[in-house]
C-alpha positions, 0 to 999 in steps of 0.5 A, spaced: 310 609 223 307 615 223 301 616 227 297 620 222 299 619 214 296 623 209 298 622 202 296 626 196 289 628 199 284 631 194 277 634 196 272 637 192 266 640 193 260 640 189 257 647 188 251 650 183 254 649 176 261 647 178 266 643 182 271 646 187 277 642 189 279 645 195 285 640 197 289 638 191 294 633 192 297 635 200 301 630 203 304 630 210 305 626 217 304 627 224 308 623 229 306 621 236 307 627 241 308 632 235 305 638 234 304 640 226 301 647 224 297 648 218 298 655 216 295 660 210 290 665 209 282 664 209 280 659 204 286 655 203 284 648 205 286 648 212 280 646 215 277 642 209 284 638 210 282 637 218 275 635 216 277 630 211 281 627 216 276 627 221 271 624 216 266 630 218 266 633 211 259 636 209 254 633 205 257 636 198 264 635 200 268 628 198 275 625 198 276 624 191 283 621 191 289 620 196 290 616 203 289 618 210 292 613 215 291 613 222 295 608 226 296 604 220 289 604 218 286 607 212 280 612 213 278 614 206 275 607 205 273 605 212 265 604 213 262 610 216 260 606 223 267 604 224 270 611 222 265 613 228 268 608 233 275 611 231 273 619 232 274 621 239 277 615 241 283 616 237 282 623 234 278 629 236 277 636 234 276 643 238 272 647 233 273 654 233 267 658 235 265 654 242 258 658 242 256 655 236 259 648 237 256 647 244 249 646 245 246 652 248 240 648 251 244 642 255 249 643 261 256 643 259 258 637 263 252 633 260 256 635 253 263 633 255 260 626 259 256 624 252 262 622 248 265 618 254 258 614 255 257 613 247 264 611 246 265 607 252 259 603 254 262 599 260 263 606 263 258 607 269 254 614 269 258 615 276 265 614 273 263 618 267 261 624 272 268 623 276 272 624 269 268 630 267 270 633 274 277 631 273 277 634 265 274 640 268 280 641 273 285 639 268 283 645 263 282 650 269 275 650 270 272 649 277 268 642 277 262 645 280 261 649 274 259 643 270 252 644 271 252 650 268 250 652 261 254 655 255 251 662 256 254 662 263 261 662 261 266 667 258 269 666 251 275 663 254 272 658 258 267 656 253 273 654 249 276 650 255 270 646 255 271 644 248 278 642 250 275 638 255 270 635 251 276 633 246 280 630 251 274 626 254 276 619 251 284 620 251 285 621 244 292 620 241 291 626 236 287 632 237 286 637 232 285 645 234 281 649 228 283 656 230 281 655 237 283 662 239 278 665 234 274 671 237 278 671 243 282 677 246 289 677 246 290 675 253 285 669 253 288 667 246 295 666 250 292 662 256 288 657 251 295 656 247 299 655 253 294 650 256 294 646 249 301 646 250 301 644 257 296 638 256 300 636 250 306 635 254 303 632 260 298 627 256 303 626 250 298 628 245 299 629 238 296 635 235 294 639 229 293 646 230 290 650 224 291 658 224 293 663 219 298 666 224 305 664 223 307 667 230 302 662 234 305 656 230 312 658 232 310 658 239 306 652 239 308 647 234 314 643 232 313 643 224 308 647 220 305 646 213 304 652 209 298 651 204 295 656 199 289 655 195 288 648 197 296 646 195 302 645 199 307 651 198 312 649 203 313 645 210 319 644 215 320 645 222 318 652 225 325 654 225 327 653 218 320 656 216 322 662 220 329 663 219 330 661 212 323 661 208 324 658 201 317 660 198 315 667 196 308 666 200 311 663 206 316 669 206 310 674 205 306 671 211 312 672 215 313 679 213 306 681 214 307 680 221 309 686 225 316 686 228 315 690 235 323 690 235 323 693 228 321 699 224 315 702 225 311 700 219 305 697 216 309 692 212 307 690 205 302 685 206 300 680 200 297 684 194 291 681 191 286 676 194 286 668 194 284 665 187 277 663 185 277 655 186 272 654 181 276 657 176 284 657 179 289 660 175 294 655 171 300 652 174 302 655 181 296 658 184 300 663 187 303 666 181 298 672 180 300 675 187 307 673 187 313 677 186 318 671 183 313 669 178 316 666 172 314 663 165 314 656 168 309 658 174 304 659 168 305 652 166 305 647 171 304 646 179 312 645 181 313 639 185 315 639 192 323 638 193 326 637 199 333 641 201 334 639 208 331 634 213 323 635 213 324 642 209 320 641 202 318 647 198 314 647 191 316 653 188 320 654 181 324 660 183 328 656 188 334 654 185 338 647 185 341 649 191 335 650 195 336 658 195 330 663 193 333 667 187 332 674 188 327 678 183 333 681 180 336 674 178 329 672 174 325 673 168 319 676 171 312 676 168 309 682 168 304 680 174 310 679 178 313 686 176 306 689 178 306 686 185 313 688 186 311 695 185 305 694 189 309 692 195 313 699 195 309 701 202 311 708 205 313 707 212 308 709 217 309 716 221 313 715 227 
């Protein structure tokens, strides 16, 4: 049995005059000790999926369908107080932007100690304090600094405090919501290395939310690529890097500069993600896709499996699991326009 099982998850937000389906039929599993990356552009539903798993959706958000099971227990129908008991003991989250997530008027040690005392009432204050010191040491912070306030730490150190807090109750699953956002490149590498080391040493399962496939390739076993609230492709990081089947996945990979390749800017992905109050018909990527055909306007393609753990939702993939080239397809006019837009001149060397 998987540690986390998400099946056909639907999440909606109520906004003035409309309902936004931010997550639309997403399914995935996380095994014990596994690292899964949730990848996609901003607004694709990555964080909303994580907040739905944690039971932390804002007041205007709600789960409208599907199932979320943690250790075999259904979370979507669980009373709020019972779910609160599971949160932080069984699963925790590292929020992006630690300065916004930490209370600026409380010492960081008090904030890490709080979930220990809250979820483990038999633990004494002295023992909780010793655990905070051990957690700080584990994440590379001098235990003496637990008496300081968030503003006395650098961005990277604040993020380490957030990681210590997420580990306070020894959860089985930790979700990292873009934990390296707004950090410089060197600090990002340190935080990712820390997360990977802790995952190995503590046997944690992890969901890492990011828009950067290169980060996923370094830290995760598998990845789930999302677009406009829907699953585009999922597989091992090797499968997605070496043989991406969905045009969106291929464009995400191509948009990351190759330091050993040609010195060009890359084509990127023309256009912008759709307005989810009025999404395009069929596959939501079709207005920006260079492989779009008439079937893409009719219906969202059901995910198909072509190898172990490798699923793709794309009409342009043939029955053998090969993404057909644009020259083999009867392209829509929009796809022809995207092809022309992708012809980016090479940068000056």
